[in-house]
All heavy atoms as an XYZ file, in Angstrom:
831
protein
N      14.431     -0.446     -1.449
C      15.286      0.407     -0.704
C      16.154     -0.412      0.173
O      15.662     -1.371      0.788
C      14.472      1.337      0.147
N      17.354     -0.074      0.262
C      18.164     -0.727      1.248
C      18.696     -2.069      0.822
O      18.652     -3.018      1.592
N      19.221     -2.188     -0.354
C      19.827     -3.435     -0.796
C      21.328     -3.249     -0.812
O      21.839     -2.329     -1.436
C      19.337     -3.793     -2.205
C      19.916     -5.057     -2.804
C      19.399     -6.280     -2.054
C      19.558     -5.147     -4.262
N      22.033     -4.105     -0.101
C      23.477     -3.986     -0.092
C      24.105     -5.292      0.369
O      23.425     -6.193      0.834
C      23.945     -2.818      0.767
S      23.733     -3.027      2.517
N      25.381     -5.351      0.201
C      26.117     -6.547      0.584
C      26.250     -6.668      2.100
O      26.528     -7.734      2.612
C      27.495     -6.541     -0.072
C      27.401     -6.563     -1.594
C      28.767     -6.483     -2.263
N      28.643     -6.066     -3.643
C      28.307     -6.855     -4.641
N      28.017     -8.109     -4.427
N      28.231     -6.392     -5.866
N      26.048     -5.571      2.822
C      26.131     -5.569      4.283
C      24.775     -5.141      4.848
O      24.457     -3.957      4.880
C      27.214     -4.610      4.754
C      28.609     -5.055      4.329
C      29.711     -4.269      5.007
N      29.573     -4.338      6.450
C      29.620     -3.262      7.238
N      29.808     -2.073      6.736
N      29.491     -3.387      8.541
N      23.947     -6.106      5.268
C      22.604     -5.772      5.757
C      22.584     -4.761      6.899
O      21.659     -3.954      6.995
C      22.046     -7.119      6.220
C      22.816     -8.123      5.440
C      24.187     -7.535      5.252
N      23.602     -4.762      7.773
C      23.618     -3.782      8.860
C      23.729     -2.364      8.295
O      23.132     -1.425      8.818
C      24.735     -4.065      9.858
C      26.124     -4.078      9.221
O      26.250     -4.446      8.038
O      27.094     -3.740      9.915
N      24.461     -2.203      7.210
C      24.563     -0.899      6.553
C      23.249     -0.491      5.928
O      22.851      0.679      5.997
N      22.559     -1.439      5.331
C      21.256     -1.143      4.728
C      20.274     -0.677      5.792
O      19.557      0.315      5.608
C      20.718     -2.375      4.009
N      20.251     -1.364      6.918
C      19.337     -0.993      7.996
C      19.680      0.388      8.552
O      18.787      1.211      8.774
C      19.377     -2.044      9.110
C      18.395     -1.752     10.209
C      17.059     -2.117     10.068
C      18.783     -1.095     11.368
C      16.141     -1.842     11.066
C      17.872     -0.810     12.374
C      16.549     -1.182     12.218
O      15.652     -0.898     13.206
N      20.959      0.659      8.743
C      21.396      1.955      9.269
C      20.981      3.095      8.324
O      20.404      4.091      8.756
C      22.909      1.956      9.495
C      23.441      3.219     10.158
C      24.958      3.217     10.277
N      25.600      3.087      8.979
C      26.252      1.991      8.555
N      26.381      0.940      9.325
N      26.786      1.948      7.354
N      21.259      2.926      7.026
C      20.910      3.961      6.046
C      19.395      4.126      5.941
O      18.893      5.246      5.831
C      21.485      3.621      4.673
C      22.991      3.727      4.625
O      23.589      4.356      5.519
O      23.580      3.165      3.677
N      18.685      3.024      5.967
C      17.231      3.068      5.872
C      16.633      3.752      7.102
O      15.736      4.588      6.986
C      16.680      1.649      5.728
C      15.196      1.497      5.539
C      14.703      2.300      4.348
C      14.855      0.028      5.363
N      17.128      3.410      8.276
C      16.638      4.037      9.516
C      16.843      5.545      9.476
O      15.931      6.317      9.808
C      17.367      3.454     10.727
O      17.112      2.085     10.841
N      18.039      5.968      9.088
C      18.331      7.406      9.014
C      17.449      8.087      7.980
O      16.945      9.196      8.206
C      19.806      7.622      8.685
N      17.240      7.440      6.850
C      16.401      8.013      5.808
C      14.947      8.124      6.218
O      14.277      9.122      5.930
N      14.433      7.093      6.895
C      13.056      7.147      7.380
C      12.876      8.280      8.389
O      11.882      9.007      8.346
C      12.661      5.815      8.016
C      12.290      4.700      7.053
C      12.181      3.371      7.800
C      10.992      5.008      6.332
N      13.843      8.418      9.269
C      13.781      9.483     10.276
C      13.804     10.856      9.599
O      13.018     11.744      9.938
C      14.945      9.355     11.264
C      14.868     10.285     12.431
C      13.665     10.043     13.328
O      13.222      8.894     13.460
O      13.150     11.030     13.881
N      14.688     11.026      8.624
C      14.774     12.308      7.916
C      13.486     12.606      7.146
O      13.017     13.744      7.128
C      15.973     12.299      6.965
N      12.905     11.582      6.520
C      11.682     11.808      5.749
C      10.503     12.146      6.659
O       9.606     12.892      6.268
C      11.356     10.603      4.862
O      10.948      9.496      5.636
N      10.515     11.613      7.879
C       9.452     11.948      8.835
C       9.541     13.418      9.231
O       8.522     14.064      9.463
C       9.557     11.074     10.083
C       9.302      9.602      9.847
S       7.605      9.225      9.405
C       6.817      9.473     10.966
N      10.760     13.950      9.314
C      10.946     15.340      9.725
C      10.693     16.322      8.590
O      10.225     17.430      8.815
C      12.362     15.537     10.269
C      12.587     14.838     11.585
C      14.016     15.010     12.059
C      14.225     14.271     13.372
N      15.616     14.294     13.801
N      11.037     15.935      7.365
C      10.951     16.874      6.252
C       9.718     16.678      5.376
O       9.409     17.531      4.561
C      12.207     16.768      5.382
O      12.260     15.484      4.770
N       9.034     15.566      5.528
C       7.875     15.275      4.699
C       6.604     15.878      5.258
O       6.618     16.661      6.218
N       5.488     15.497      4.666
C       4.199     16.006      5.150
C       3.922     15.505      6.575
O       4.465     14.481      6.988
C       3.193     15.428      4.156
C       3.885     14.288      3.501
C       5.353     14.572      3.562
N       3.092     16.225      7.297
C       2.758     15.799      8.660
C       2.184     14.373      8.653
O       1.421     14.005      7.761
C       1.702     16.810      9.111
C       1.875     17.983      8.210
C       2.395     17.444      6.912
N       2.578     13.605      9.649
C       2.136     12.222      9.763
C       1.133     12.090     10.908
O       1.213     12.813     11.894
C       3.339     11.318     10.029
C       4.367     11.315      8.920
C       3.843     10.670      7.652
O       3.211      9.631      7.690
N       4.079     11.318      6.529
N       0.229     11.121     10.782
C      -0.706     10.889     11.893
C       0.039     10.397     13.132
O       1.121      9.804     13.016
C      -1.653      9.813     11.362
C      -1.164      9.411     10.020
C      -0.001     10.266      9.648
N      -0.517     10.632     14.306
C       0.154     10.236     15.548
C       0.553      8.761     15.592
O       1.612      8.424     16.114
C      -0.874     10.565     16.637
C      -1.763     11.587     16.032
C      -1.775     11.316     14.556
N      -0.272      7.875     15.043
C       0.062      6.448     15.084
C       1.311      6.126     14.261
O       2.080      5.237     14.604
C      -1.119      5.565     14.653
C      -1.616      5.787     13.248
C      -2.679      6.872     13.098
O      -2.933      7.645     14.043
O      -3.260      6.940     12.000
N       1.553      6.867     13.196
C       2.768      6.668     12.398
C       3.964      7.255     13.139
O       5.040      6.653     13.182
C       2.626      7.279     10.987
C       3.934      7.228     10.221
C       1.529      6.557     10.203
N       3.794      8.405     13.741
C       4.882      9.027     14.504
C       5.320      8.155     15.678
O       6.490      8.163     16.051
C       4.454     10.406     15.022
C       4.221     11.481     13.958
C       3.622     12.725     14.582
C       5.515     11.792     13.225
N       4.410      7.392     16.226
C       4.717      6.541     17.386
C       5.347      5.205     16.996
O       5.797      4.461     17.866
C       3.446      6.293     18.186
N       5.425      4.908     15.701
C       5.962      3.619     15.260
C       7.464      3.508     15.496
O       8.186      4.495     15.414
C       5.707      3.417     13.759
C       4.299      3.171     13.384
S       4.179      2.978     11.573
C       2.441      2.679     11.417
N       7.911      2.282     15.722
C       9.345      1.993     15.754
C       9.861      1.953     14.324
O       9.071      1.917     13.368
C       9.613      0.628     16.414
O       9.043     -0.397     15.579
C       9.043      0.555     17.821
N      11.160      1.924     14.168
C      11.736      1.813     12.821
C      11.235      0.561     12.127
O      10.863      0.605     10.950
C      13.273      1.814     12.889
O      13.702      3.050     13.463
C      13.894      1.656     11.514
N      11.205     -0.561     12.821
C      10.750     -1.814     12.232
C       9.295     -1.704     11.775
O       8.933     -2.205     10.706
C      10.907     -2.973     13.228
C      12.339     -3.352     13.496
C      13.069     -2.407     14.463
O      12.419     -1.550     15.116
O      14.303     -2.499     14.543
N       8.467     -1.050     12.571
C       7.067     -0.873     12.193
C       6.931      0.041     10.983
O       6.090     -0.199     10.112
C       6.271     -0.312     13.379
C       6.106     -1.303     14.503
C       5.557     -0.665     15.766
O       5.835      0.506     16.071
N       4.768     -1.424     16.517
N       7.765      1.076     10.902
C       7.722      1.973      9.737
C       8.168      1.245      8.470
O       7.627      1.463      7.397
C       8.602      3.199      9.970
C       8.011      4.177     10.937
C       8.889      5.391     11.099
N       8.371      6.212     12.192
C       9.092      7.001     12.928
N      10.387      7.133     12.700
N       8.547      7.693     13.906
N       9.162      0.389      8.606
C       9.623     -0.398      7.454
C       8.479     -1.264      6.943
O       8.195     -1.306      5.744
C      10.864     -1.229      7.834
C      12.076     -0.313      7.991
C      11.137     -2.324      6.798
C      13.293     -0.975      8.606
N       7.791     -1.949      7.849
C       6.660     -2.792      7.453
C       5.516     -1.943      6.897
O       4.914     -2.305      5.876
C       6.185     -3.617      8.647
N       5.222     -0.828      7.549
C       4.138      0.061      7.120
C       4.358      0.573      5.696
O       3.416      0.719      4.924
C       4.039      1.236      8.102
C       3.009      2.259      7.746
N       1.662      2.043      7.903
C       3.149      3.516      7.247
C       1.002      3.115      7.515
N       1.879      4.029      7.119
N       5.618      0.841      5.353
C       5.955      1.358      4.024
C       6.279      0.253      3.021
O       6.668      0.546      1.895
C       7.127      2.340      4.134
C       6.708      3.630      4.789
O       5.919      4.375      4.233
N       7.204      3.886      5.985
N       6.124     -1.013      3.440
C       6.360     -2.160      2.567
C       7.759     -2.111      1.950
O       7.945     -2.264      0.750
C       5.288     -2.223      1.476
C       5.226     -3.588      0.836
O       5.541     -4.596      1.460
N       4.836     -3.633     -0.424
N       8.747     -1.896      2.805
C      10.134     -1.790      2.379
C      10.800     -3.159      2.475
O      10.651     -3.860      3.469
C      10.894     -0.767      3.251
C      12.375     -0.752      2.923
C      10.282      0.621      3.085
N      11.520     -3.522      1.440
C      12.285     -4.767      1.407
C      13.757     -4.368      1.394
O      14.191     -3.636      0.517
C      11.934     -5.572      0.154
C      10.467     -5.830      0.043
N       9.861     -6.915      0.618
C       9.481     -5.128     -0.554
C       8.569     -6.882      0.372
N       8.307     -5.802     -0.339
N      14.525     -4.858      2.363
C      15.914     -4.420      2.448
C      16.789     -5.547      2.955
O      16.321     -6.544      3.485
C      16.038     -3.202      3.377
C      15.936     -3.542      4.833
C      17.088     -3.713      5.596
C      14.713     -3.738      5.431
C      17.001     -4.053      6.935
C      14.621     -4.070      6.765
C      15.768     -4.227      7.521
N      18.089     -5.360      2.787
C      19.069     -6.302      3.297
C      19.947     -6.838      2.191
O      20.076     -6.255      1.119
N      20.533     -8.002      2.451
C      21.346     -8.687      1.449
C      20.410     -9.206      0.356
O      19.202     -9.367      0.585
C      22.104     -9.840      2.103
N      20.934     -9.458     -0.841
C      20.071     -9.909     -1.938
C      19.153    -11.076     -1.570
O      17.957    -11.049     -1.875
C      21.054    -10.290     -3.040
C      22.232     -9.406     -2.787
C      22.320     -9.298     -1.286
N      19.685    -12.074     -0.869
C      18.845    -13.231     -0.535
C      17.734    -12.848      0.443
O      16.635    -13.416      0.411
C      19.687    -14.386      0.014
C      20.487    -14.062      1.251
C      21.874    -13.469      0.991
O      22.199    -13.079     -0.154
O      22.653    -13.391      1.965
N      17.974    -11.846      1.301
C      16.934    -11.369      2.212
C      15.834    -10.642      1.444
O      14.644    -10.807      1.744
C      17.521    -10.416      3.259
C      18.565    -11.073      4.139
O      18.455    -12.293      4.402
O      19.511    -10.369      4.554
N      16.225     -9.842      0.473
C      15.250     -9.107     -0.335
C      14.417    -10.080     -1.161
O      13.192     -9.960     -1.227
C      15.944     -8.054     -1.224
C      14.957     -7.414     -2.191
C      16.611     -6.989     -0.357
N      15.052    -11.069     -1.760
C      14.320    -12.074     -2.540
C      13.321    -12.798     -1.643
O      12.145    -12.956     -1.992
C      15.289    -13.069     -3.216
C      14.532    -14.252     -3.807
C      16.113    -12.365     -4.291
N      13.771    -13.228     -0.484
C      12.893    -13.932      0.450
C      11.716    -13.054      0.866
O      10.572    -13.508      0.919
C      13.708    -14.366      1.673
O      12.890    -14.984      2.619
N      11.998    -11.793      1.157
C      10.955    -10.858      1.559
C       9.952    -10.631      0.425
O       8.732    -10.651      0.641
C      11.604     -9.539      1.971
O      10.649     -8.596      2.366
N      10.441    -10.438     -0.780
C       9.549    -10.231     -1.920
C       8.710    -11.474     -2.208
O       7.537    -11.368     -2.585
C      10.350     -9.846     -3.169
C      10.898     -8.428     -3.165
C      11.899     -8.236     -4.299
C       9.768     -7.417     -3.282
N       9.265    -12.638     -2.019
C       8.510    -13.882     -2.258
C       7.346    -14.047     -1.272
O       6.416    -14.793     -1.550
C       9.443    -15.084     -2.190
C      10.287    -15.203     -3.438
C      10.997    -16.529     -3.496
N      11.679    -16.654     -4.787
C      12.857    -17.191     -4.940
N      13.513    -17.687     -3.900
N      13.404    -17.265     -6.130
N       7.406    -13.367     -0.156
C       6.298    -13.419      0.809
C       5.170    -12.446      0.449
O       4.124    -12.442      1.094
C       6.809    -13.134      2.219
C       7.647    -14.270      2.785
C       7.935    -14.094      4.268
N       8.666    -12.884      4.606
C       9.992    -12.767      4.626
N      10.757    -13.803      4.291
N      10.560    -11.630      4.952
N       5.388    -11.630     -0.565
C       4.350    -10.694     -0.989
C       3.176    -11.490     -1.565
O       3.356    -12.292     -2.486
C       4.879     -9.736     -2.065
C       5.736     -8.634     -1.528
C       4.953     -7.652     -0.688
O       3.778     -7.364     -0.970
O       5.536     -7.162      0.294
N       1.980    -11.264     -1.067
C       0.838    -12.070     -1.511
C       0.485    -11.929     -2.991
O      -0.080    -12.847     -3.572
C      -0.318    -11.600     -0.628
C       0.152    -10.395      0.084
C       1.642    -10.320     -0.020
N       0.824    -10.823     -3.610
C       0.473    -10.617     -5.021
C       1.667    -10.766     -5.966
O       1.572    -10.395     -7.133
C      -0.179     -9.240     -5.211
C      -1.491     -9.033     -4.453
C      -1.999     -7.611     -4.633
C      -2.539    -10.041     -4.908
N       2.759    -11.328     -5.489
C       3.948    -11.442     -6.330
C       3.657    -12.199     -7.626
O       4.125    -11.806     -8.686
C       5.097    -12.116     -5.578
C       6.392    -12.247     -6.371
C       6.963    -10.863     -6.691
C       7.405    -13.072     -5.604
N       2.848    -13.240     -7.573
C       2.568    -14.025     -8.774
C       1.763    -13.254     -9.809
O       1.676    -13.660    -10.966
C       1.869    -15.329     -8.414
C       0.529    -15.139     -7.743
O       0.289    -14.070     -7.150
O      -0.296    -16.078     -7.805
N       1.203    -12.105     -9.428
C       0.445    -11.268    -10.368
C       1.195     -9.999    -10.751
O       0.692     -9.179    -11.502
C      -0.893    -10.892     -9.755
C      -1.763    -12.099     -9.529
C      -3.074    -11.724     -8.988
N      -3.855    -12.934     -8.780
C      -5.028    -12.966     -8.261
N      -5.597    -11.848     -7.870
N      -5.661    -14.100     -8.093
N       2.394     -9.854    -10.233
C       3.179     -8.648    -10.462
C       3.858     -8.701    -11.820
O       4.422     -9.716    -12.195
C       4.237     -8.504     -9.347
O       3.562     -8.421     -8.100
C       5.088     -7.278     -9.545
N       3.780     -7.595    -12.538
C       4.420     -7.524    -13.854
C       5.622     -6.593    -13.869
O       6.415     -6.637    -14.800
C       3.421     -7.042    -14.924
O       2.924     -5.755    -14.548
C       2.263     -8.027    -15.065
N       5.753     -5.746    -12.862
C       6.846     -4.783    -12.821
C       7.469     -4.761    -11.433
O       6.766     -4.890    -10.438
C       6.352     -3.367    -13.149
C       5.816     -3.264    -14.561
O       4.612     -3.491    -14.732
O       6.597     -2.953    -15.463
N       8.764     -4.587    -11.405
C       9.487     -4.409    -10.153
C      10.122     -3.027    -10.209
O      11.003     -2.774    -11.034
C      10.567     -5.482     -9.974
C      11.467     -5.354     -8.747
C      10.644     -5.490     -7.463
C      12.571     -6.398     -8.797
N       9.635     -2.137     -9.372
C      10.146     -0.775     -9.337
C      10.979     -0.646     -8.077
O      10.492     -0.910     -6.972
C       9.002      0.254     -9.354
C       8.176      0.073    -10.632
C       9.552      1.675     -9.227
C       6.901      0.878    -10.661
N      12.221     -0.252     -8.233
C      13.142     -0.169     -7.102
C      13.579      1.277     -6.897
O      13.743      2.020     -7.852
C      14.378     -1.030     -7.372
S      13.959     -2.747     -7.697
N      13.764      1.620     -5.629
C      14.283      2.940     -5.298
C      15.153      2.819     -4.069
O      15.037      1.859     -3.322
C      13.151      3.937     -5.077
C      12.299      3.638     -3.860
C      11.163      4.631     -3.716
O      10.368      4.761     -4.632
N      11.095      5.314     -2.597
N      16.021      3.770     -3.899
C      16.924      3.743     -2.751
C      16.429      4.644     -1.621
O      16.956      4.593     -0.526
C      18.368      4.120     -3.148
C      18.935      3.083     -4.097
C      18.432      5.515     -3.737
N      15.421      5.465     -1.866
C      14.848      6.290     -0.828
C      13.770      5.476     -0.136
O      13.134      4.666     -0.781
C      14.246      7.566     -1.401
C      15.245      8.580     -1.837
C      15.891      8.206     -3.151
O      15.309      7.526     -3.965
N      17.110      8.614     -3.346
N      13.587      5.637      1.135
C      14.043      6.726      1.975
C      15.429      6.521      2.566
O      15.830      7.260      3.452
C      12.990      6.796      3.077
C      12.550      5.394      3.228
C      12.625      4.805      1.848
N      16.160      5.527      2.117
C      17.524      5.353      2.604
C      18.401      6.521      2.213
O      17.999      7.383      1.430
N      19.602      6.546      2.737
C      20.537      7.629      2.442
C      21.859      7.063      1.920
O      22.927      7.357      2.456
C      20.785      8.469      3.701
C      19.568      9.176      4.288
C      19.902      9.805      5.627
C      19.030     10.201      3.322
N      21.812      6.250      0.852
C      23.056      5.671      0.354
C      23.879      6.678     -0.440
O      23.347      7.637     -0.998
C      22.577      4.547     -0.557
C      21.269      5.050     -1.074
C      20.660      5.820      0.075
N      25.172      6.414     -0.504
C      26.051      7.218     -1.351
C      25.824      6.808     -2.804
O      25.130      5.814     -3.085
C      27.506      6.960     -0.971
O      27.847      5.610     -1.301
N      26.435      7.523     -3.727
C      26.327      7.161     -5.140
C      26.881      5.753     -5.367
O      26.259      4.948     -6.058
C      27.064      8.174     -6.016
C      27.095      7.845     -7.515
C      25.688      7.724     -8.087
C      27.909      8.874     -8.274
N      28.016      5.448     -4.766
C      28.612      4.111     -4.934
C      27.687      3.022     -4.392
O      27.524      1.967     -5.008
C      29.970      4.051     -4.245
N      27.053      3.278     -3.247
C      26.124      2.300     -2.677
C      24.892      2.139     -3.568
O      24.377      1.030     -3.727
C      25.696      2.733     -1.275
C      26.805      2.637     -0.253
C      26.426      3.330      1.031
O      25.871      4.435      1.036
N      26.725      2.678      2.155
N      24.431      3.230     -4.155
C      23.279      3.173     -5.057
C      23.609      2.336     -6.283
O      22.820      1.472     -6.697
C      22.844      4.585     -5.476
O      22.482      5.314     -4.300
C      21.680      4.556     -6.440
N      24.781      2.572     -6.877
C      25.186      1.800     -8.050
C      25.355      0.319     -7.706
O      24.982     -0.557     -8.491
C      26.467      2.377     -8.648
C      26.328      3.787     -9.229
C      27.693      4.315     -9.664
C      25.329      3.820    -10.372
N      25.885      0.039     -6.529
C      26.030     -1.341     -6.082
C      24.654     -2.000     -5.920
O      24.450     -3.148     -6.322
C      26.810     -1.388     -4.768
C      27.218     -2.788     -4.374
O      27.650     -3.570     -5.258
O      27.122     -3.119     -3.175
N      23.700     -1.270     -5.358
C      22.346     -1.799     -5.191
C      21.708     -2.100     -6.542
O      21.069     -3.149     -6.718
C      21.487     -0.812     -4.405
N      21.883     -1.218     -7.514
C      21.337     -1.445     -8.856
C      21.938     -2.712     -9.456
O      21.234     -3.535    -10.053
C      21.575     -0.218     -9.765
C      20.721      0.955     -9.280
C      21.278     -0.546    -11.228
C      21.076      2.281     -9.912
N      23.247     -2.878     -9.288
C      23.904     -4.076     -9.802
C      23.358     -5.335     -9.122
O      23.095     -6.343     -9.776
C      25.412     -3.990     -9.594
C      26.145     -5.221    -10.114
C      27.640     -5.155     -9.903
O      28.185     -4.081     -9.603
O      28.274     -6.213    -10.047
N      23.176     -5.289     -7.820
C      22.645     -6.448     -7.093
C      21.215     -6.774     -7.521
O      20.842     -7.948     -7.633
C      22.707     -6.199     -5.589
C      24.099     -6.168     -4.982
C      24.045     -5.698     -3.529
C      24.769     -7.521     -5.080
N      20.415     -5.755     -7.772
C      19.049     -5.988     -8.256
C      19.090     -6.690     -9.607
O      18.390     -7.680     -9.832
C      18.263     -4.664     -8.348
C      17.993     -4.125     -6.943
C      16.959     -4.849     -9.117
C      17.544     -2.675     -6.910
N      19.938     -6.196    -10.512
C      20.000     -6.750    -11.870
C      20.632     -8.133    -11.927
O      20.237     -8.960    -12.746
C      20.771     -5.790    -12.778
N      21.595     -8.395    -11.066
C      22.339     -9.654    -11.178
C      21.898    -10.738    -10.199
O      22.165    -11.916    -10.438
C      23.854     -9.416    -10.993
O      24.081     -8.887     -9.668
C      24.395     -8.468    -12.049
N      21.238    -10.341     -9.096
C      20.869    -11.340     -8.099
C      19.375    -11.365     -7.784
O      18.761    -12.424     -7.816
C      21.687    -11.137     -6.823
C      23.182    -11.348     -7.065
C      23.991    -11.318     -5.784
O      23.491    -11.828     -4.755
O      25.114    -10.789     -5.826
N      18.799    -10.219     -7.469
C      17.403    -10.192     -7.036
C      16.450    -10.491     -8.187
O      15.643    -11.429     -8.111
C      17.051     -8.841     -6.373
C      15.561     -8.758     -6.055
C      17.882     -8.643     -5.115
N      16.521     -9.713     -9.240
C      15.589     -9.903    -10.357
C      15.696    -11.306    -10.972
O      14.664    -11.947    -11.189
C      15.792     -8.813    -11.409
N      16.894    -11.827    -11.245
C      16.966    -13.192    -11.782
C      16.372    -14.246    -10.833
O      15.736    -15.202    -11.284
C      18.462    -13.423    -11.991
C      19.030    -12.062    -12.190
C      18.217    -11.176    -11.265
N      16.545    -14.055     -9.529
C      15.986    -15.010     -8.569
C      14.458    -14.991     -8.588
O      13.817    -15.970     -8.214
C      16.493    -14.697     -7.164
N      13.882    -13.888     -9.058
C      12.427    -13.771     -9.163
C      11.919    -14.126    -10.553
O      10.735    -13.998    -10.835
C      11.996    -12.350     -8.790
C      12.298    -11.944     -7.347
C      11.998    -10.473     -7.142
C      11.520    -12.808     -6.363
N      12.813    -14.582    -11.436
C      12.401    -15.041    -12.758
C      12.679    -14.103    -13.909
O      12.410    -14.431    -15.058
N      13.234    -12.929    -13.645
C      13.514    -11.972    -14.710
C      14.718    -12.425    -15.520
O      15.684    -12.968    -14.987
C      13.802    -10.598    -14.116
C      14.248     -9.580    -15.131
C      13.456     -8.863    -15.955
C      15.591     -9.200    -15.424
N      14.221     -8.040    -16.743
C      15.545     -8.240    -16.442
C      16.836     -9.594    -14.927
C      16.677     -7.651    -16.972
C      17.967     -9.004    -15.465
C      17.879     -8.047    -16.468
N      14.667    -12.199    -16.814
C      15.791    -12.455    -17.716
C      15.960    -11.246    -18.631
O      14.972    -10.632    -19.037
C      15.541    -13.696    -18.586
C      15.349    -14.983    -17.791
C      16.663    -15.410    -17.133
N      16.507    -16.562    -16.290
C      16.426    -16.543    -14.958
N      16.466    -15.416    -14.309
N      16.300    -17.639    -14.253
N      17.203    -10.911    -18.977
C      17.422     -9.783    -19.900
C      16.719    -10.039    -21.237
O      16.635    -11.184    -21.703
C      18.939     -9.751    -20.079
C      19.497    -10.503    -18.927
C      18.458    -11.518    -18.557
N      16.239     -8.975    -21.860
C      15.536     -9.098    -23.136
C      16.412     -9.768    -24.181
O      15.939    -10.594    -24.962
C      15.092     -7.715    -23.614
N      17.715     -9.467    -24.187
C      18.590    -10.074    -25.198
C      18.680    -11.586    -25.001
O      18.810    -12.330    -25.944
C      19.957     -9.420    -25.181
C      20.776     -9.672    -23.922
C      22.146     -8.988    -23.954
N      22.826     -9.138    -22.709
C      22.663     -8.376    -21.629
N      21.812     -7.370    -21.675
N      23.322     -8.616    -20.527
N      18.608    -12.043    -23.750
C      18.641    -13.477    -23.464
C      17.339    -14.145    -23.924
O      17.359    -15.235    -24.478
C      18.851    -13.701    -21.966
C      18.959    -15.153    -21.574
C      19.151    -15.318    -20.074
O      20.066    -14.678    -19.522
O      18.382    -16.092    -19.481
N      16.232    -13.474    -23.716
C      14.950    -14.021    -24.121
C      14.830    -14.089    -25.646
O      14.206    -14.989    -26.193
C      13.809    -13.193    -23.549
C      13.681    -13.224    -22.024
C      12.617    -12.223    -21.564
C      13.351    -14.619    -21.543
N      15.446    -13.117    -26.333
C      15.366    -13.058    -27.802
C      16.132    -14.197    -28.461
O      15.842    -14.578    -29.589
C      15.902    -11.714    -28.299
N      17.113    -14.771    -27.799
C      17.922    -15.844    -28.386
C      17.312    -17.215    -28.168
O      17.848    -18.203    -28.655
C      19.346    -15.844    -27.810
O      19.284    -16.044    -26.399
C      20.050    -14.527    -28.131
N      16.212    -17.291    -27.467
C      15.570    -18.593    -27.201
C      14.654    -18.998    -28.295
O      14.077    -18.357    -29.027
C      14.811    -18.559    -25.885
C      15.750    -18.484    -24.728
C      14.984    -18.548    -23.462
N      15.933    -18.488    -22.361
C      15.612    -18.625    -21.119
N      14.388    -18.870    -20.780
N      16.503    -18.554    -20.173
Protein backbone atom coordinates (compact mmCIF):
# COMPACT_ATOMS: atom_id res chain seq x y z
CA UNK A 1 0.00 0.00 0.00
CA UNK A 2 1.20 3.40 -0.61
CA UNK A 3 3.77 3.13 -3.38
CA UNK A 4 4.30 6.26 -5.39
CA UNK A 5 6.86 8.57 -6.84
CA UNK A 6 6.10 11.14 -4.11
CA UNK A 7 6.44 9.57 -0.64
CA UNK A 8 4.61 12.49 1.03
CA UNK A 9 1.59 11.69 -1.15
CA UNK A 10 1.78 8.02 -0.22
CA UNK A 11 1.84 8.86 3.47
CA UNK A 12 -1.06 11.32 3.14
CA UNK A 13 -3.24 8.82 1.24
CA UNK A 14 -2.31 6.00 3.58
CA UNK A 15 -3.05 8.09 6.69
CA UNK A 16 -6.47 9.07 5.34
CA UNK A 17 -7.23 5.49 4.36
CA UNK A 18 -6.23 4.11 7.75
CA UNK A 19 -8.41 6.68 9.48
CA UNK A 20 -11.38 5.87 7.23
CA UNK A 21 -10.96 2.12 7.75
CA UNK A 22 -10.89 2.62 11.52
CA UNK A 23 -14.24 4.41 11.32
CA UNK A 24 -15.98 2.08 8.88
CA UNK A 25 -14.43 -1.27 9.77
CA UNK A 26 -15.08 -3.61 12.65
CA UNK A 27 -14.65 -2.27 16.18
CA UNK A 28 -11.01 -2.07 17.22
CA UNK A 29 -9.51 -2.72 20.65
CA UNK A 30 -8.66 0.39 22.68
CA UNK A 31 -4.91 -0.11 22.21
CA UNK A 32 -5.32 0.03 18.42
CA UNK A 33 -7.58 3.08 18.62
CA UNK A 34 -4.93 4.86 20.70
CA UNK A 35 -2.15 4.23 18.15
CA UNK A 36 -0.55 6.98 16.11
CA UNK A 37 -0.57 6.71 12.33
CA UNK A 38 3.03 5.49 12.39
CA UNK A 39 2.14 2.80 14.94
CA UNK A 40 -0.85 1.68 12.85
CA UNK A 41 1.35 1.43 9.77
CA UNK A 42 3.79 -0.79 11.67
CA UNK A 43 0.95 -2.78 13.30
CA UNK A 44 -0.54 -3.53 9.88
CA UNK A 45 2.88 -4.34 8.36
CA UNK A 46 2.44 -1.71 5.66
CA UNK A 47 5.33 -0.89 3.32
CA UNK A 48 4.99 2.47 1.61
CA UNK A 49 6.87 5.30 -0.03
CA UNK A 50 9.12 5.62 -3.06
CA UNK A 51 10.16 2.34 -4.71
CA UNK A 52 13.57 2.31 -3.02
CA UNK A 53 11.90 2.85 0.38
CA UNK A 54 9.52 -0.05 -0.20
CA UNK A 55 12.37 -2.33 -1.32
CA UNK A 56 14.41 -1.37 1.74
CA UNK A 57 11.44 -1.94 4.03
CA UNK A 58 10.63 -5.32 2.50
CA UNK A 59 14.27 -6.42 2.77
CA UNK A 60 14.02 -5.92 6.54
CA UNK A 61 11.22 -8.49 6.71
CA UNK A 62 12.61 -11.44 8.67
CA UNK A 63 10.97 -14.07 6.44
CA UNK A 64 11.66 -12.46 3.06
CA UNK A 65 14.12 -15.21 2.10
CA UNK A 66 11.31 -17.77 2.54
CA UNK A 67 8.65 -15.76 0.73
CA UNK A 68 7.31 -17.15 -2.52
CA UNK A 69 4.60 -14.59 -3.29
CA UNK A 70 4.34 -10.83 -3.14
CA UNK A 71 0.76 -9.69 -2.81
CA UNK A 72 0.24 -5.96 -3.21
CA UNK A 73 -2.78 -3.80 -2.52
CA UNK A 74 -3.47 -0.11 -2.44
CA UNK A 75 -5.87 -0.23 0.51
CA UNK A 76 -6.14 1.11 3.12
CA UNK A 77 -4.78 4.04 1.13
CA UNK A 78 -7.10 6.19 -0.94
CA UNK A 79 -5.30 6.54 -4.28
CA UNK A 80 -6.99 7.60 -7.49
CA UNK A 81 -7.15 5.20 -10.44
CA UNK A 82 -4.13 6.92 -12.01
CA UNK A 83 -2.16 6.60 -8.76
CA UNK A 84 -3.13 2.92 -8.50
CA UNK A 85 -1.95 2.22 -12.05
CA UNK A 86 1.28 4.09 -11.36
CA UNK A 87 1.84 2.01 -8.21
CA UNK A 88 1.29 -1.23 -10.17
CA UNK A 89 3.83 -0.08 -12.75
CA UNK A 90 6.37 0.79 -10.04
CA UNK A 91 5.89 -2.62 -8.40
CA UNK A 92 6.43 -4.42 -11.71
CA UNK A 93 9.34 -2.33 -12.96
CA UNK A 94 11.22 -1.34 -9.81
CA UNK A 95 10.18 -3.10 -6.60
CA UNK A 96 9.73 -6.69 -7.76
CA UNK A 97 12.91 -6.76 -9.90
CA UNK A 98 14.93 -5.32 -6.99
CA UNK A 99 13.71 -8.29 -4.92
CA UNK A 100 14.77 -10.80 -7.58
CA UNK A 101 11.57 -11.24 -9.60
CA UNK A 102 11.85 -11.65 -13.37
CA UNK A 103 9.03 -11.88 -15.94
CA UNK A 104 8.19 -15.45 -16.96
CA UNK A 105 9.00 -14.67 -20.61
CA UNK A 106 12.50 -13.54 -19.56
CA UNK A 107 13.06 -16.70 -17.53
CA UNK A 108 11.88 -18.88 -20.44
CA UNK A 109 14.59 -17.50 -22.76
CA UNK A 110 17.43 -18.49 -20.43
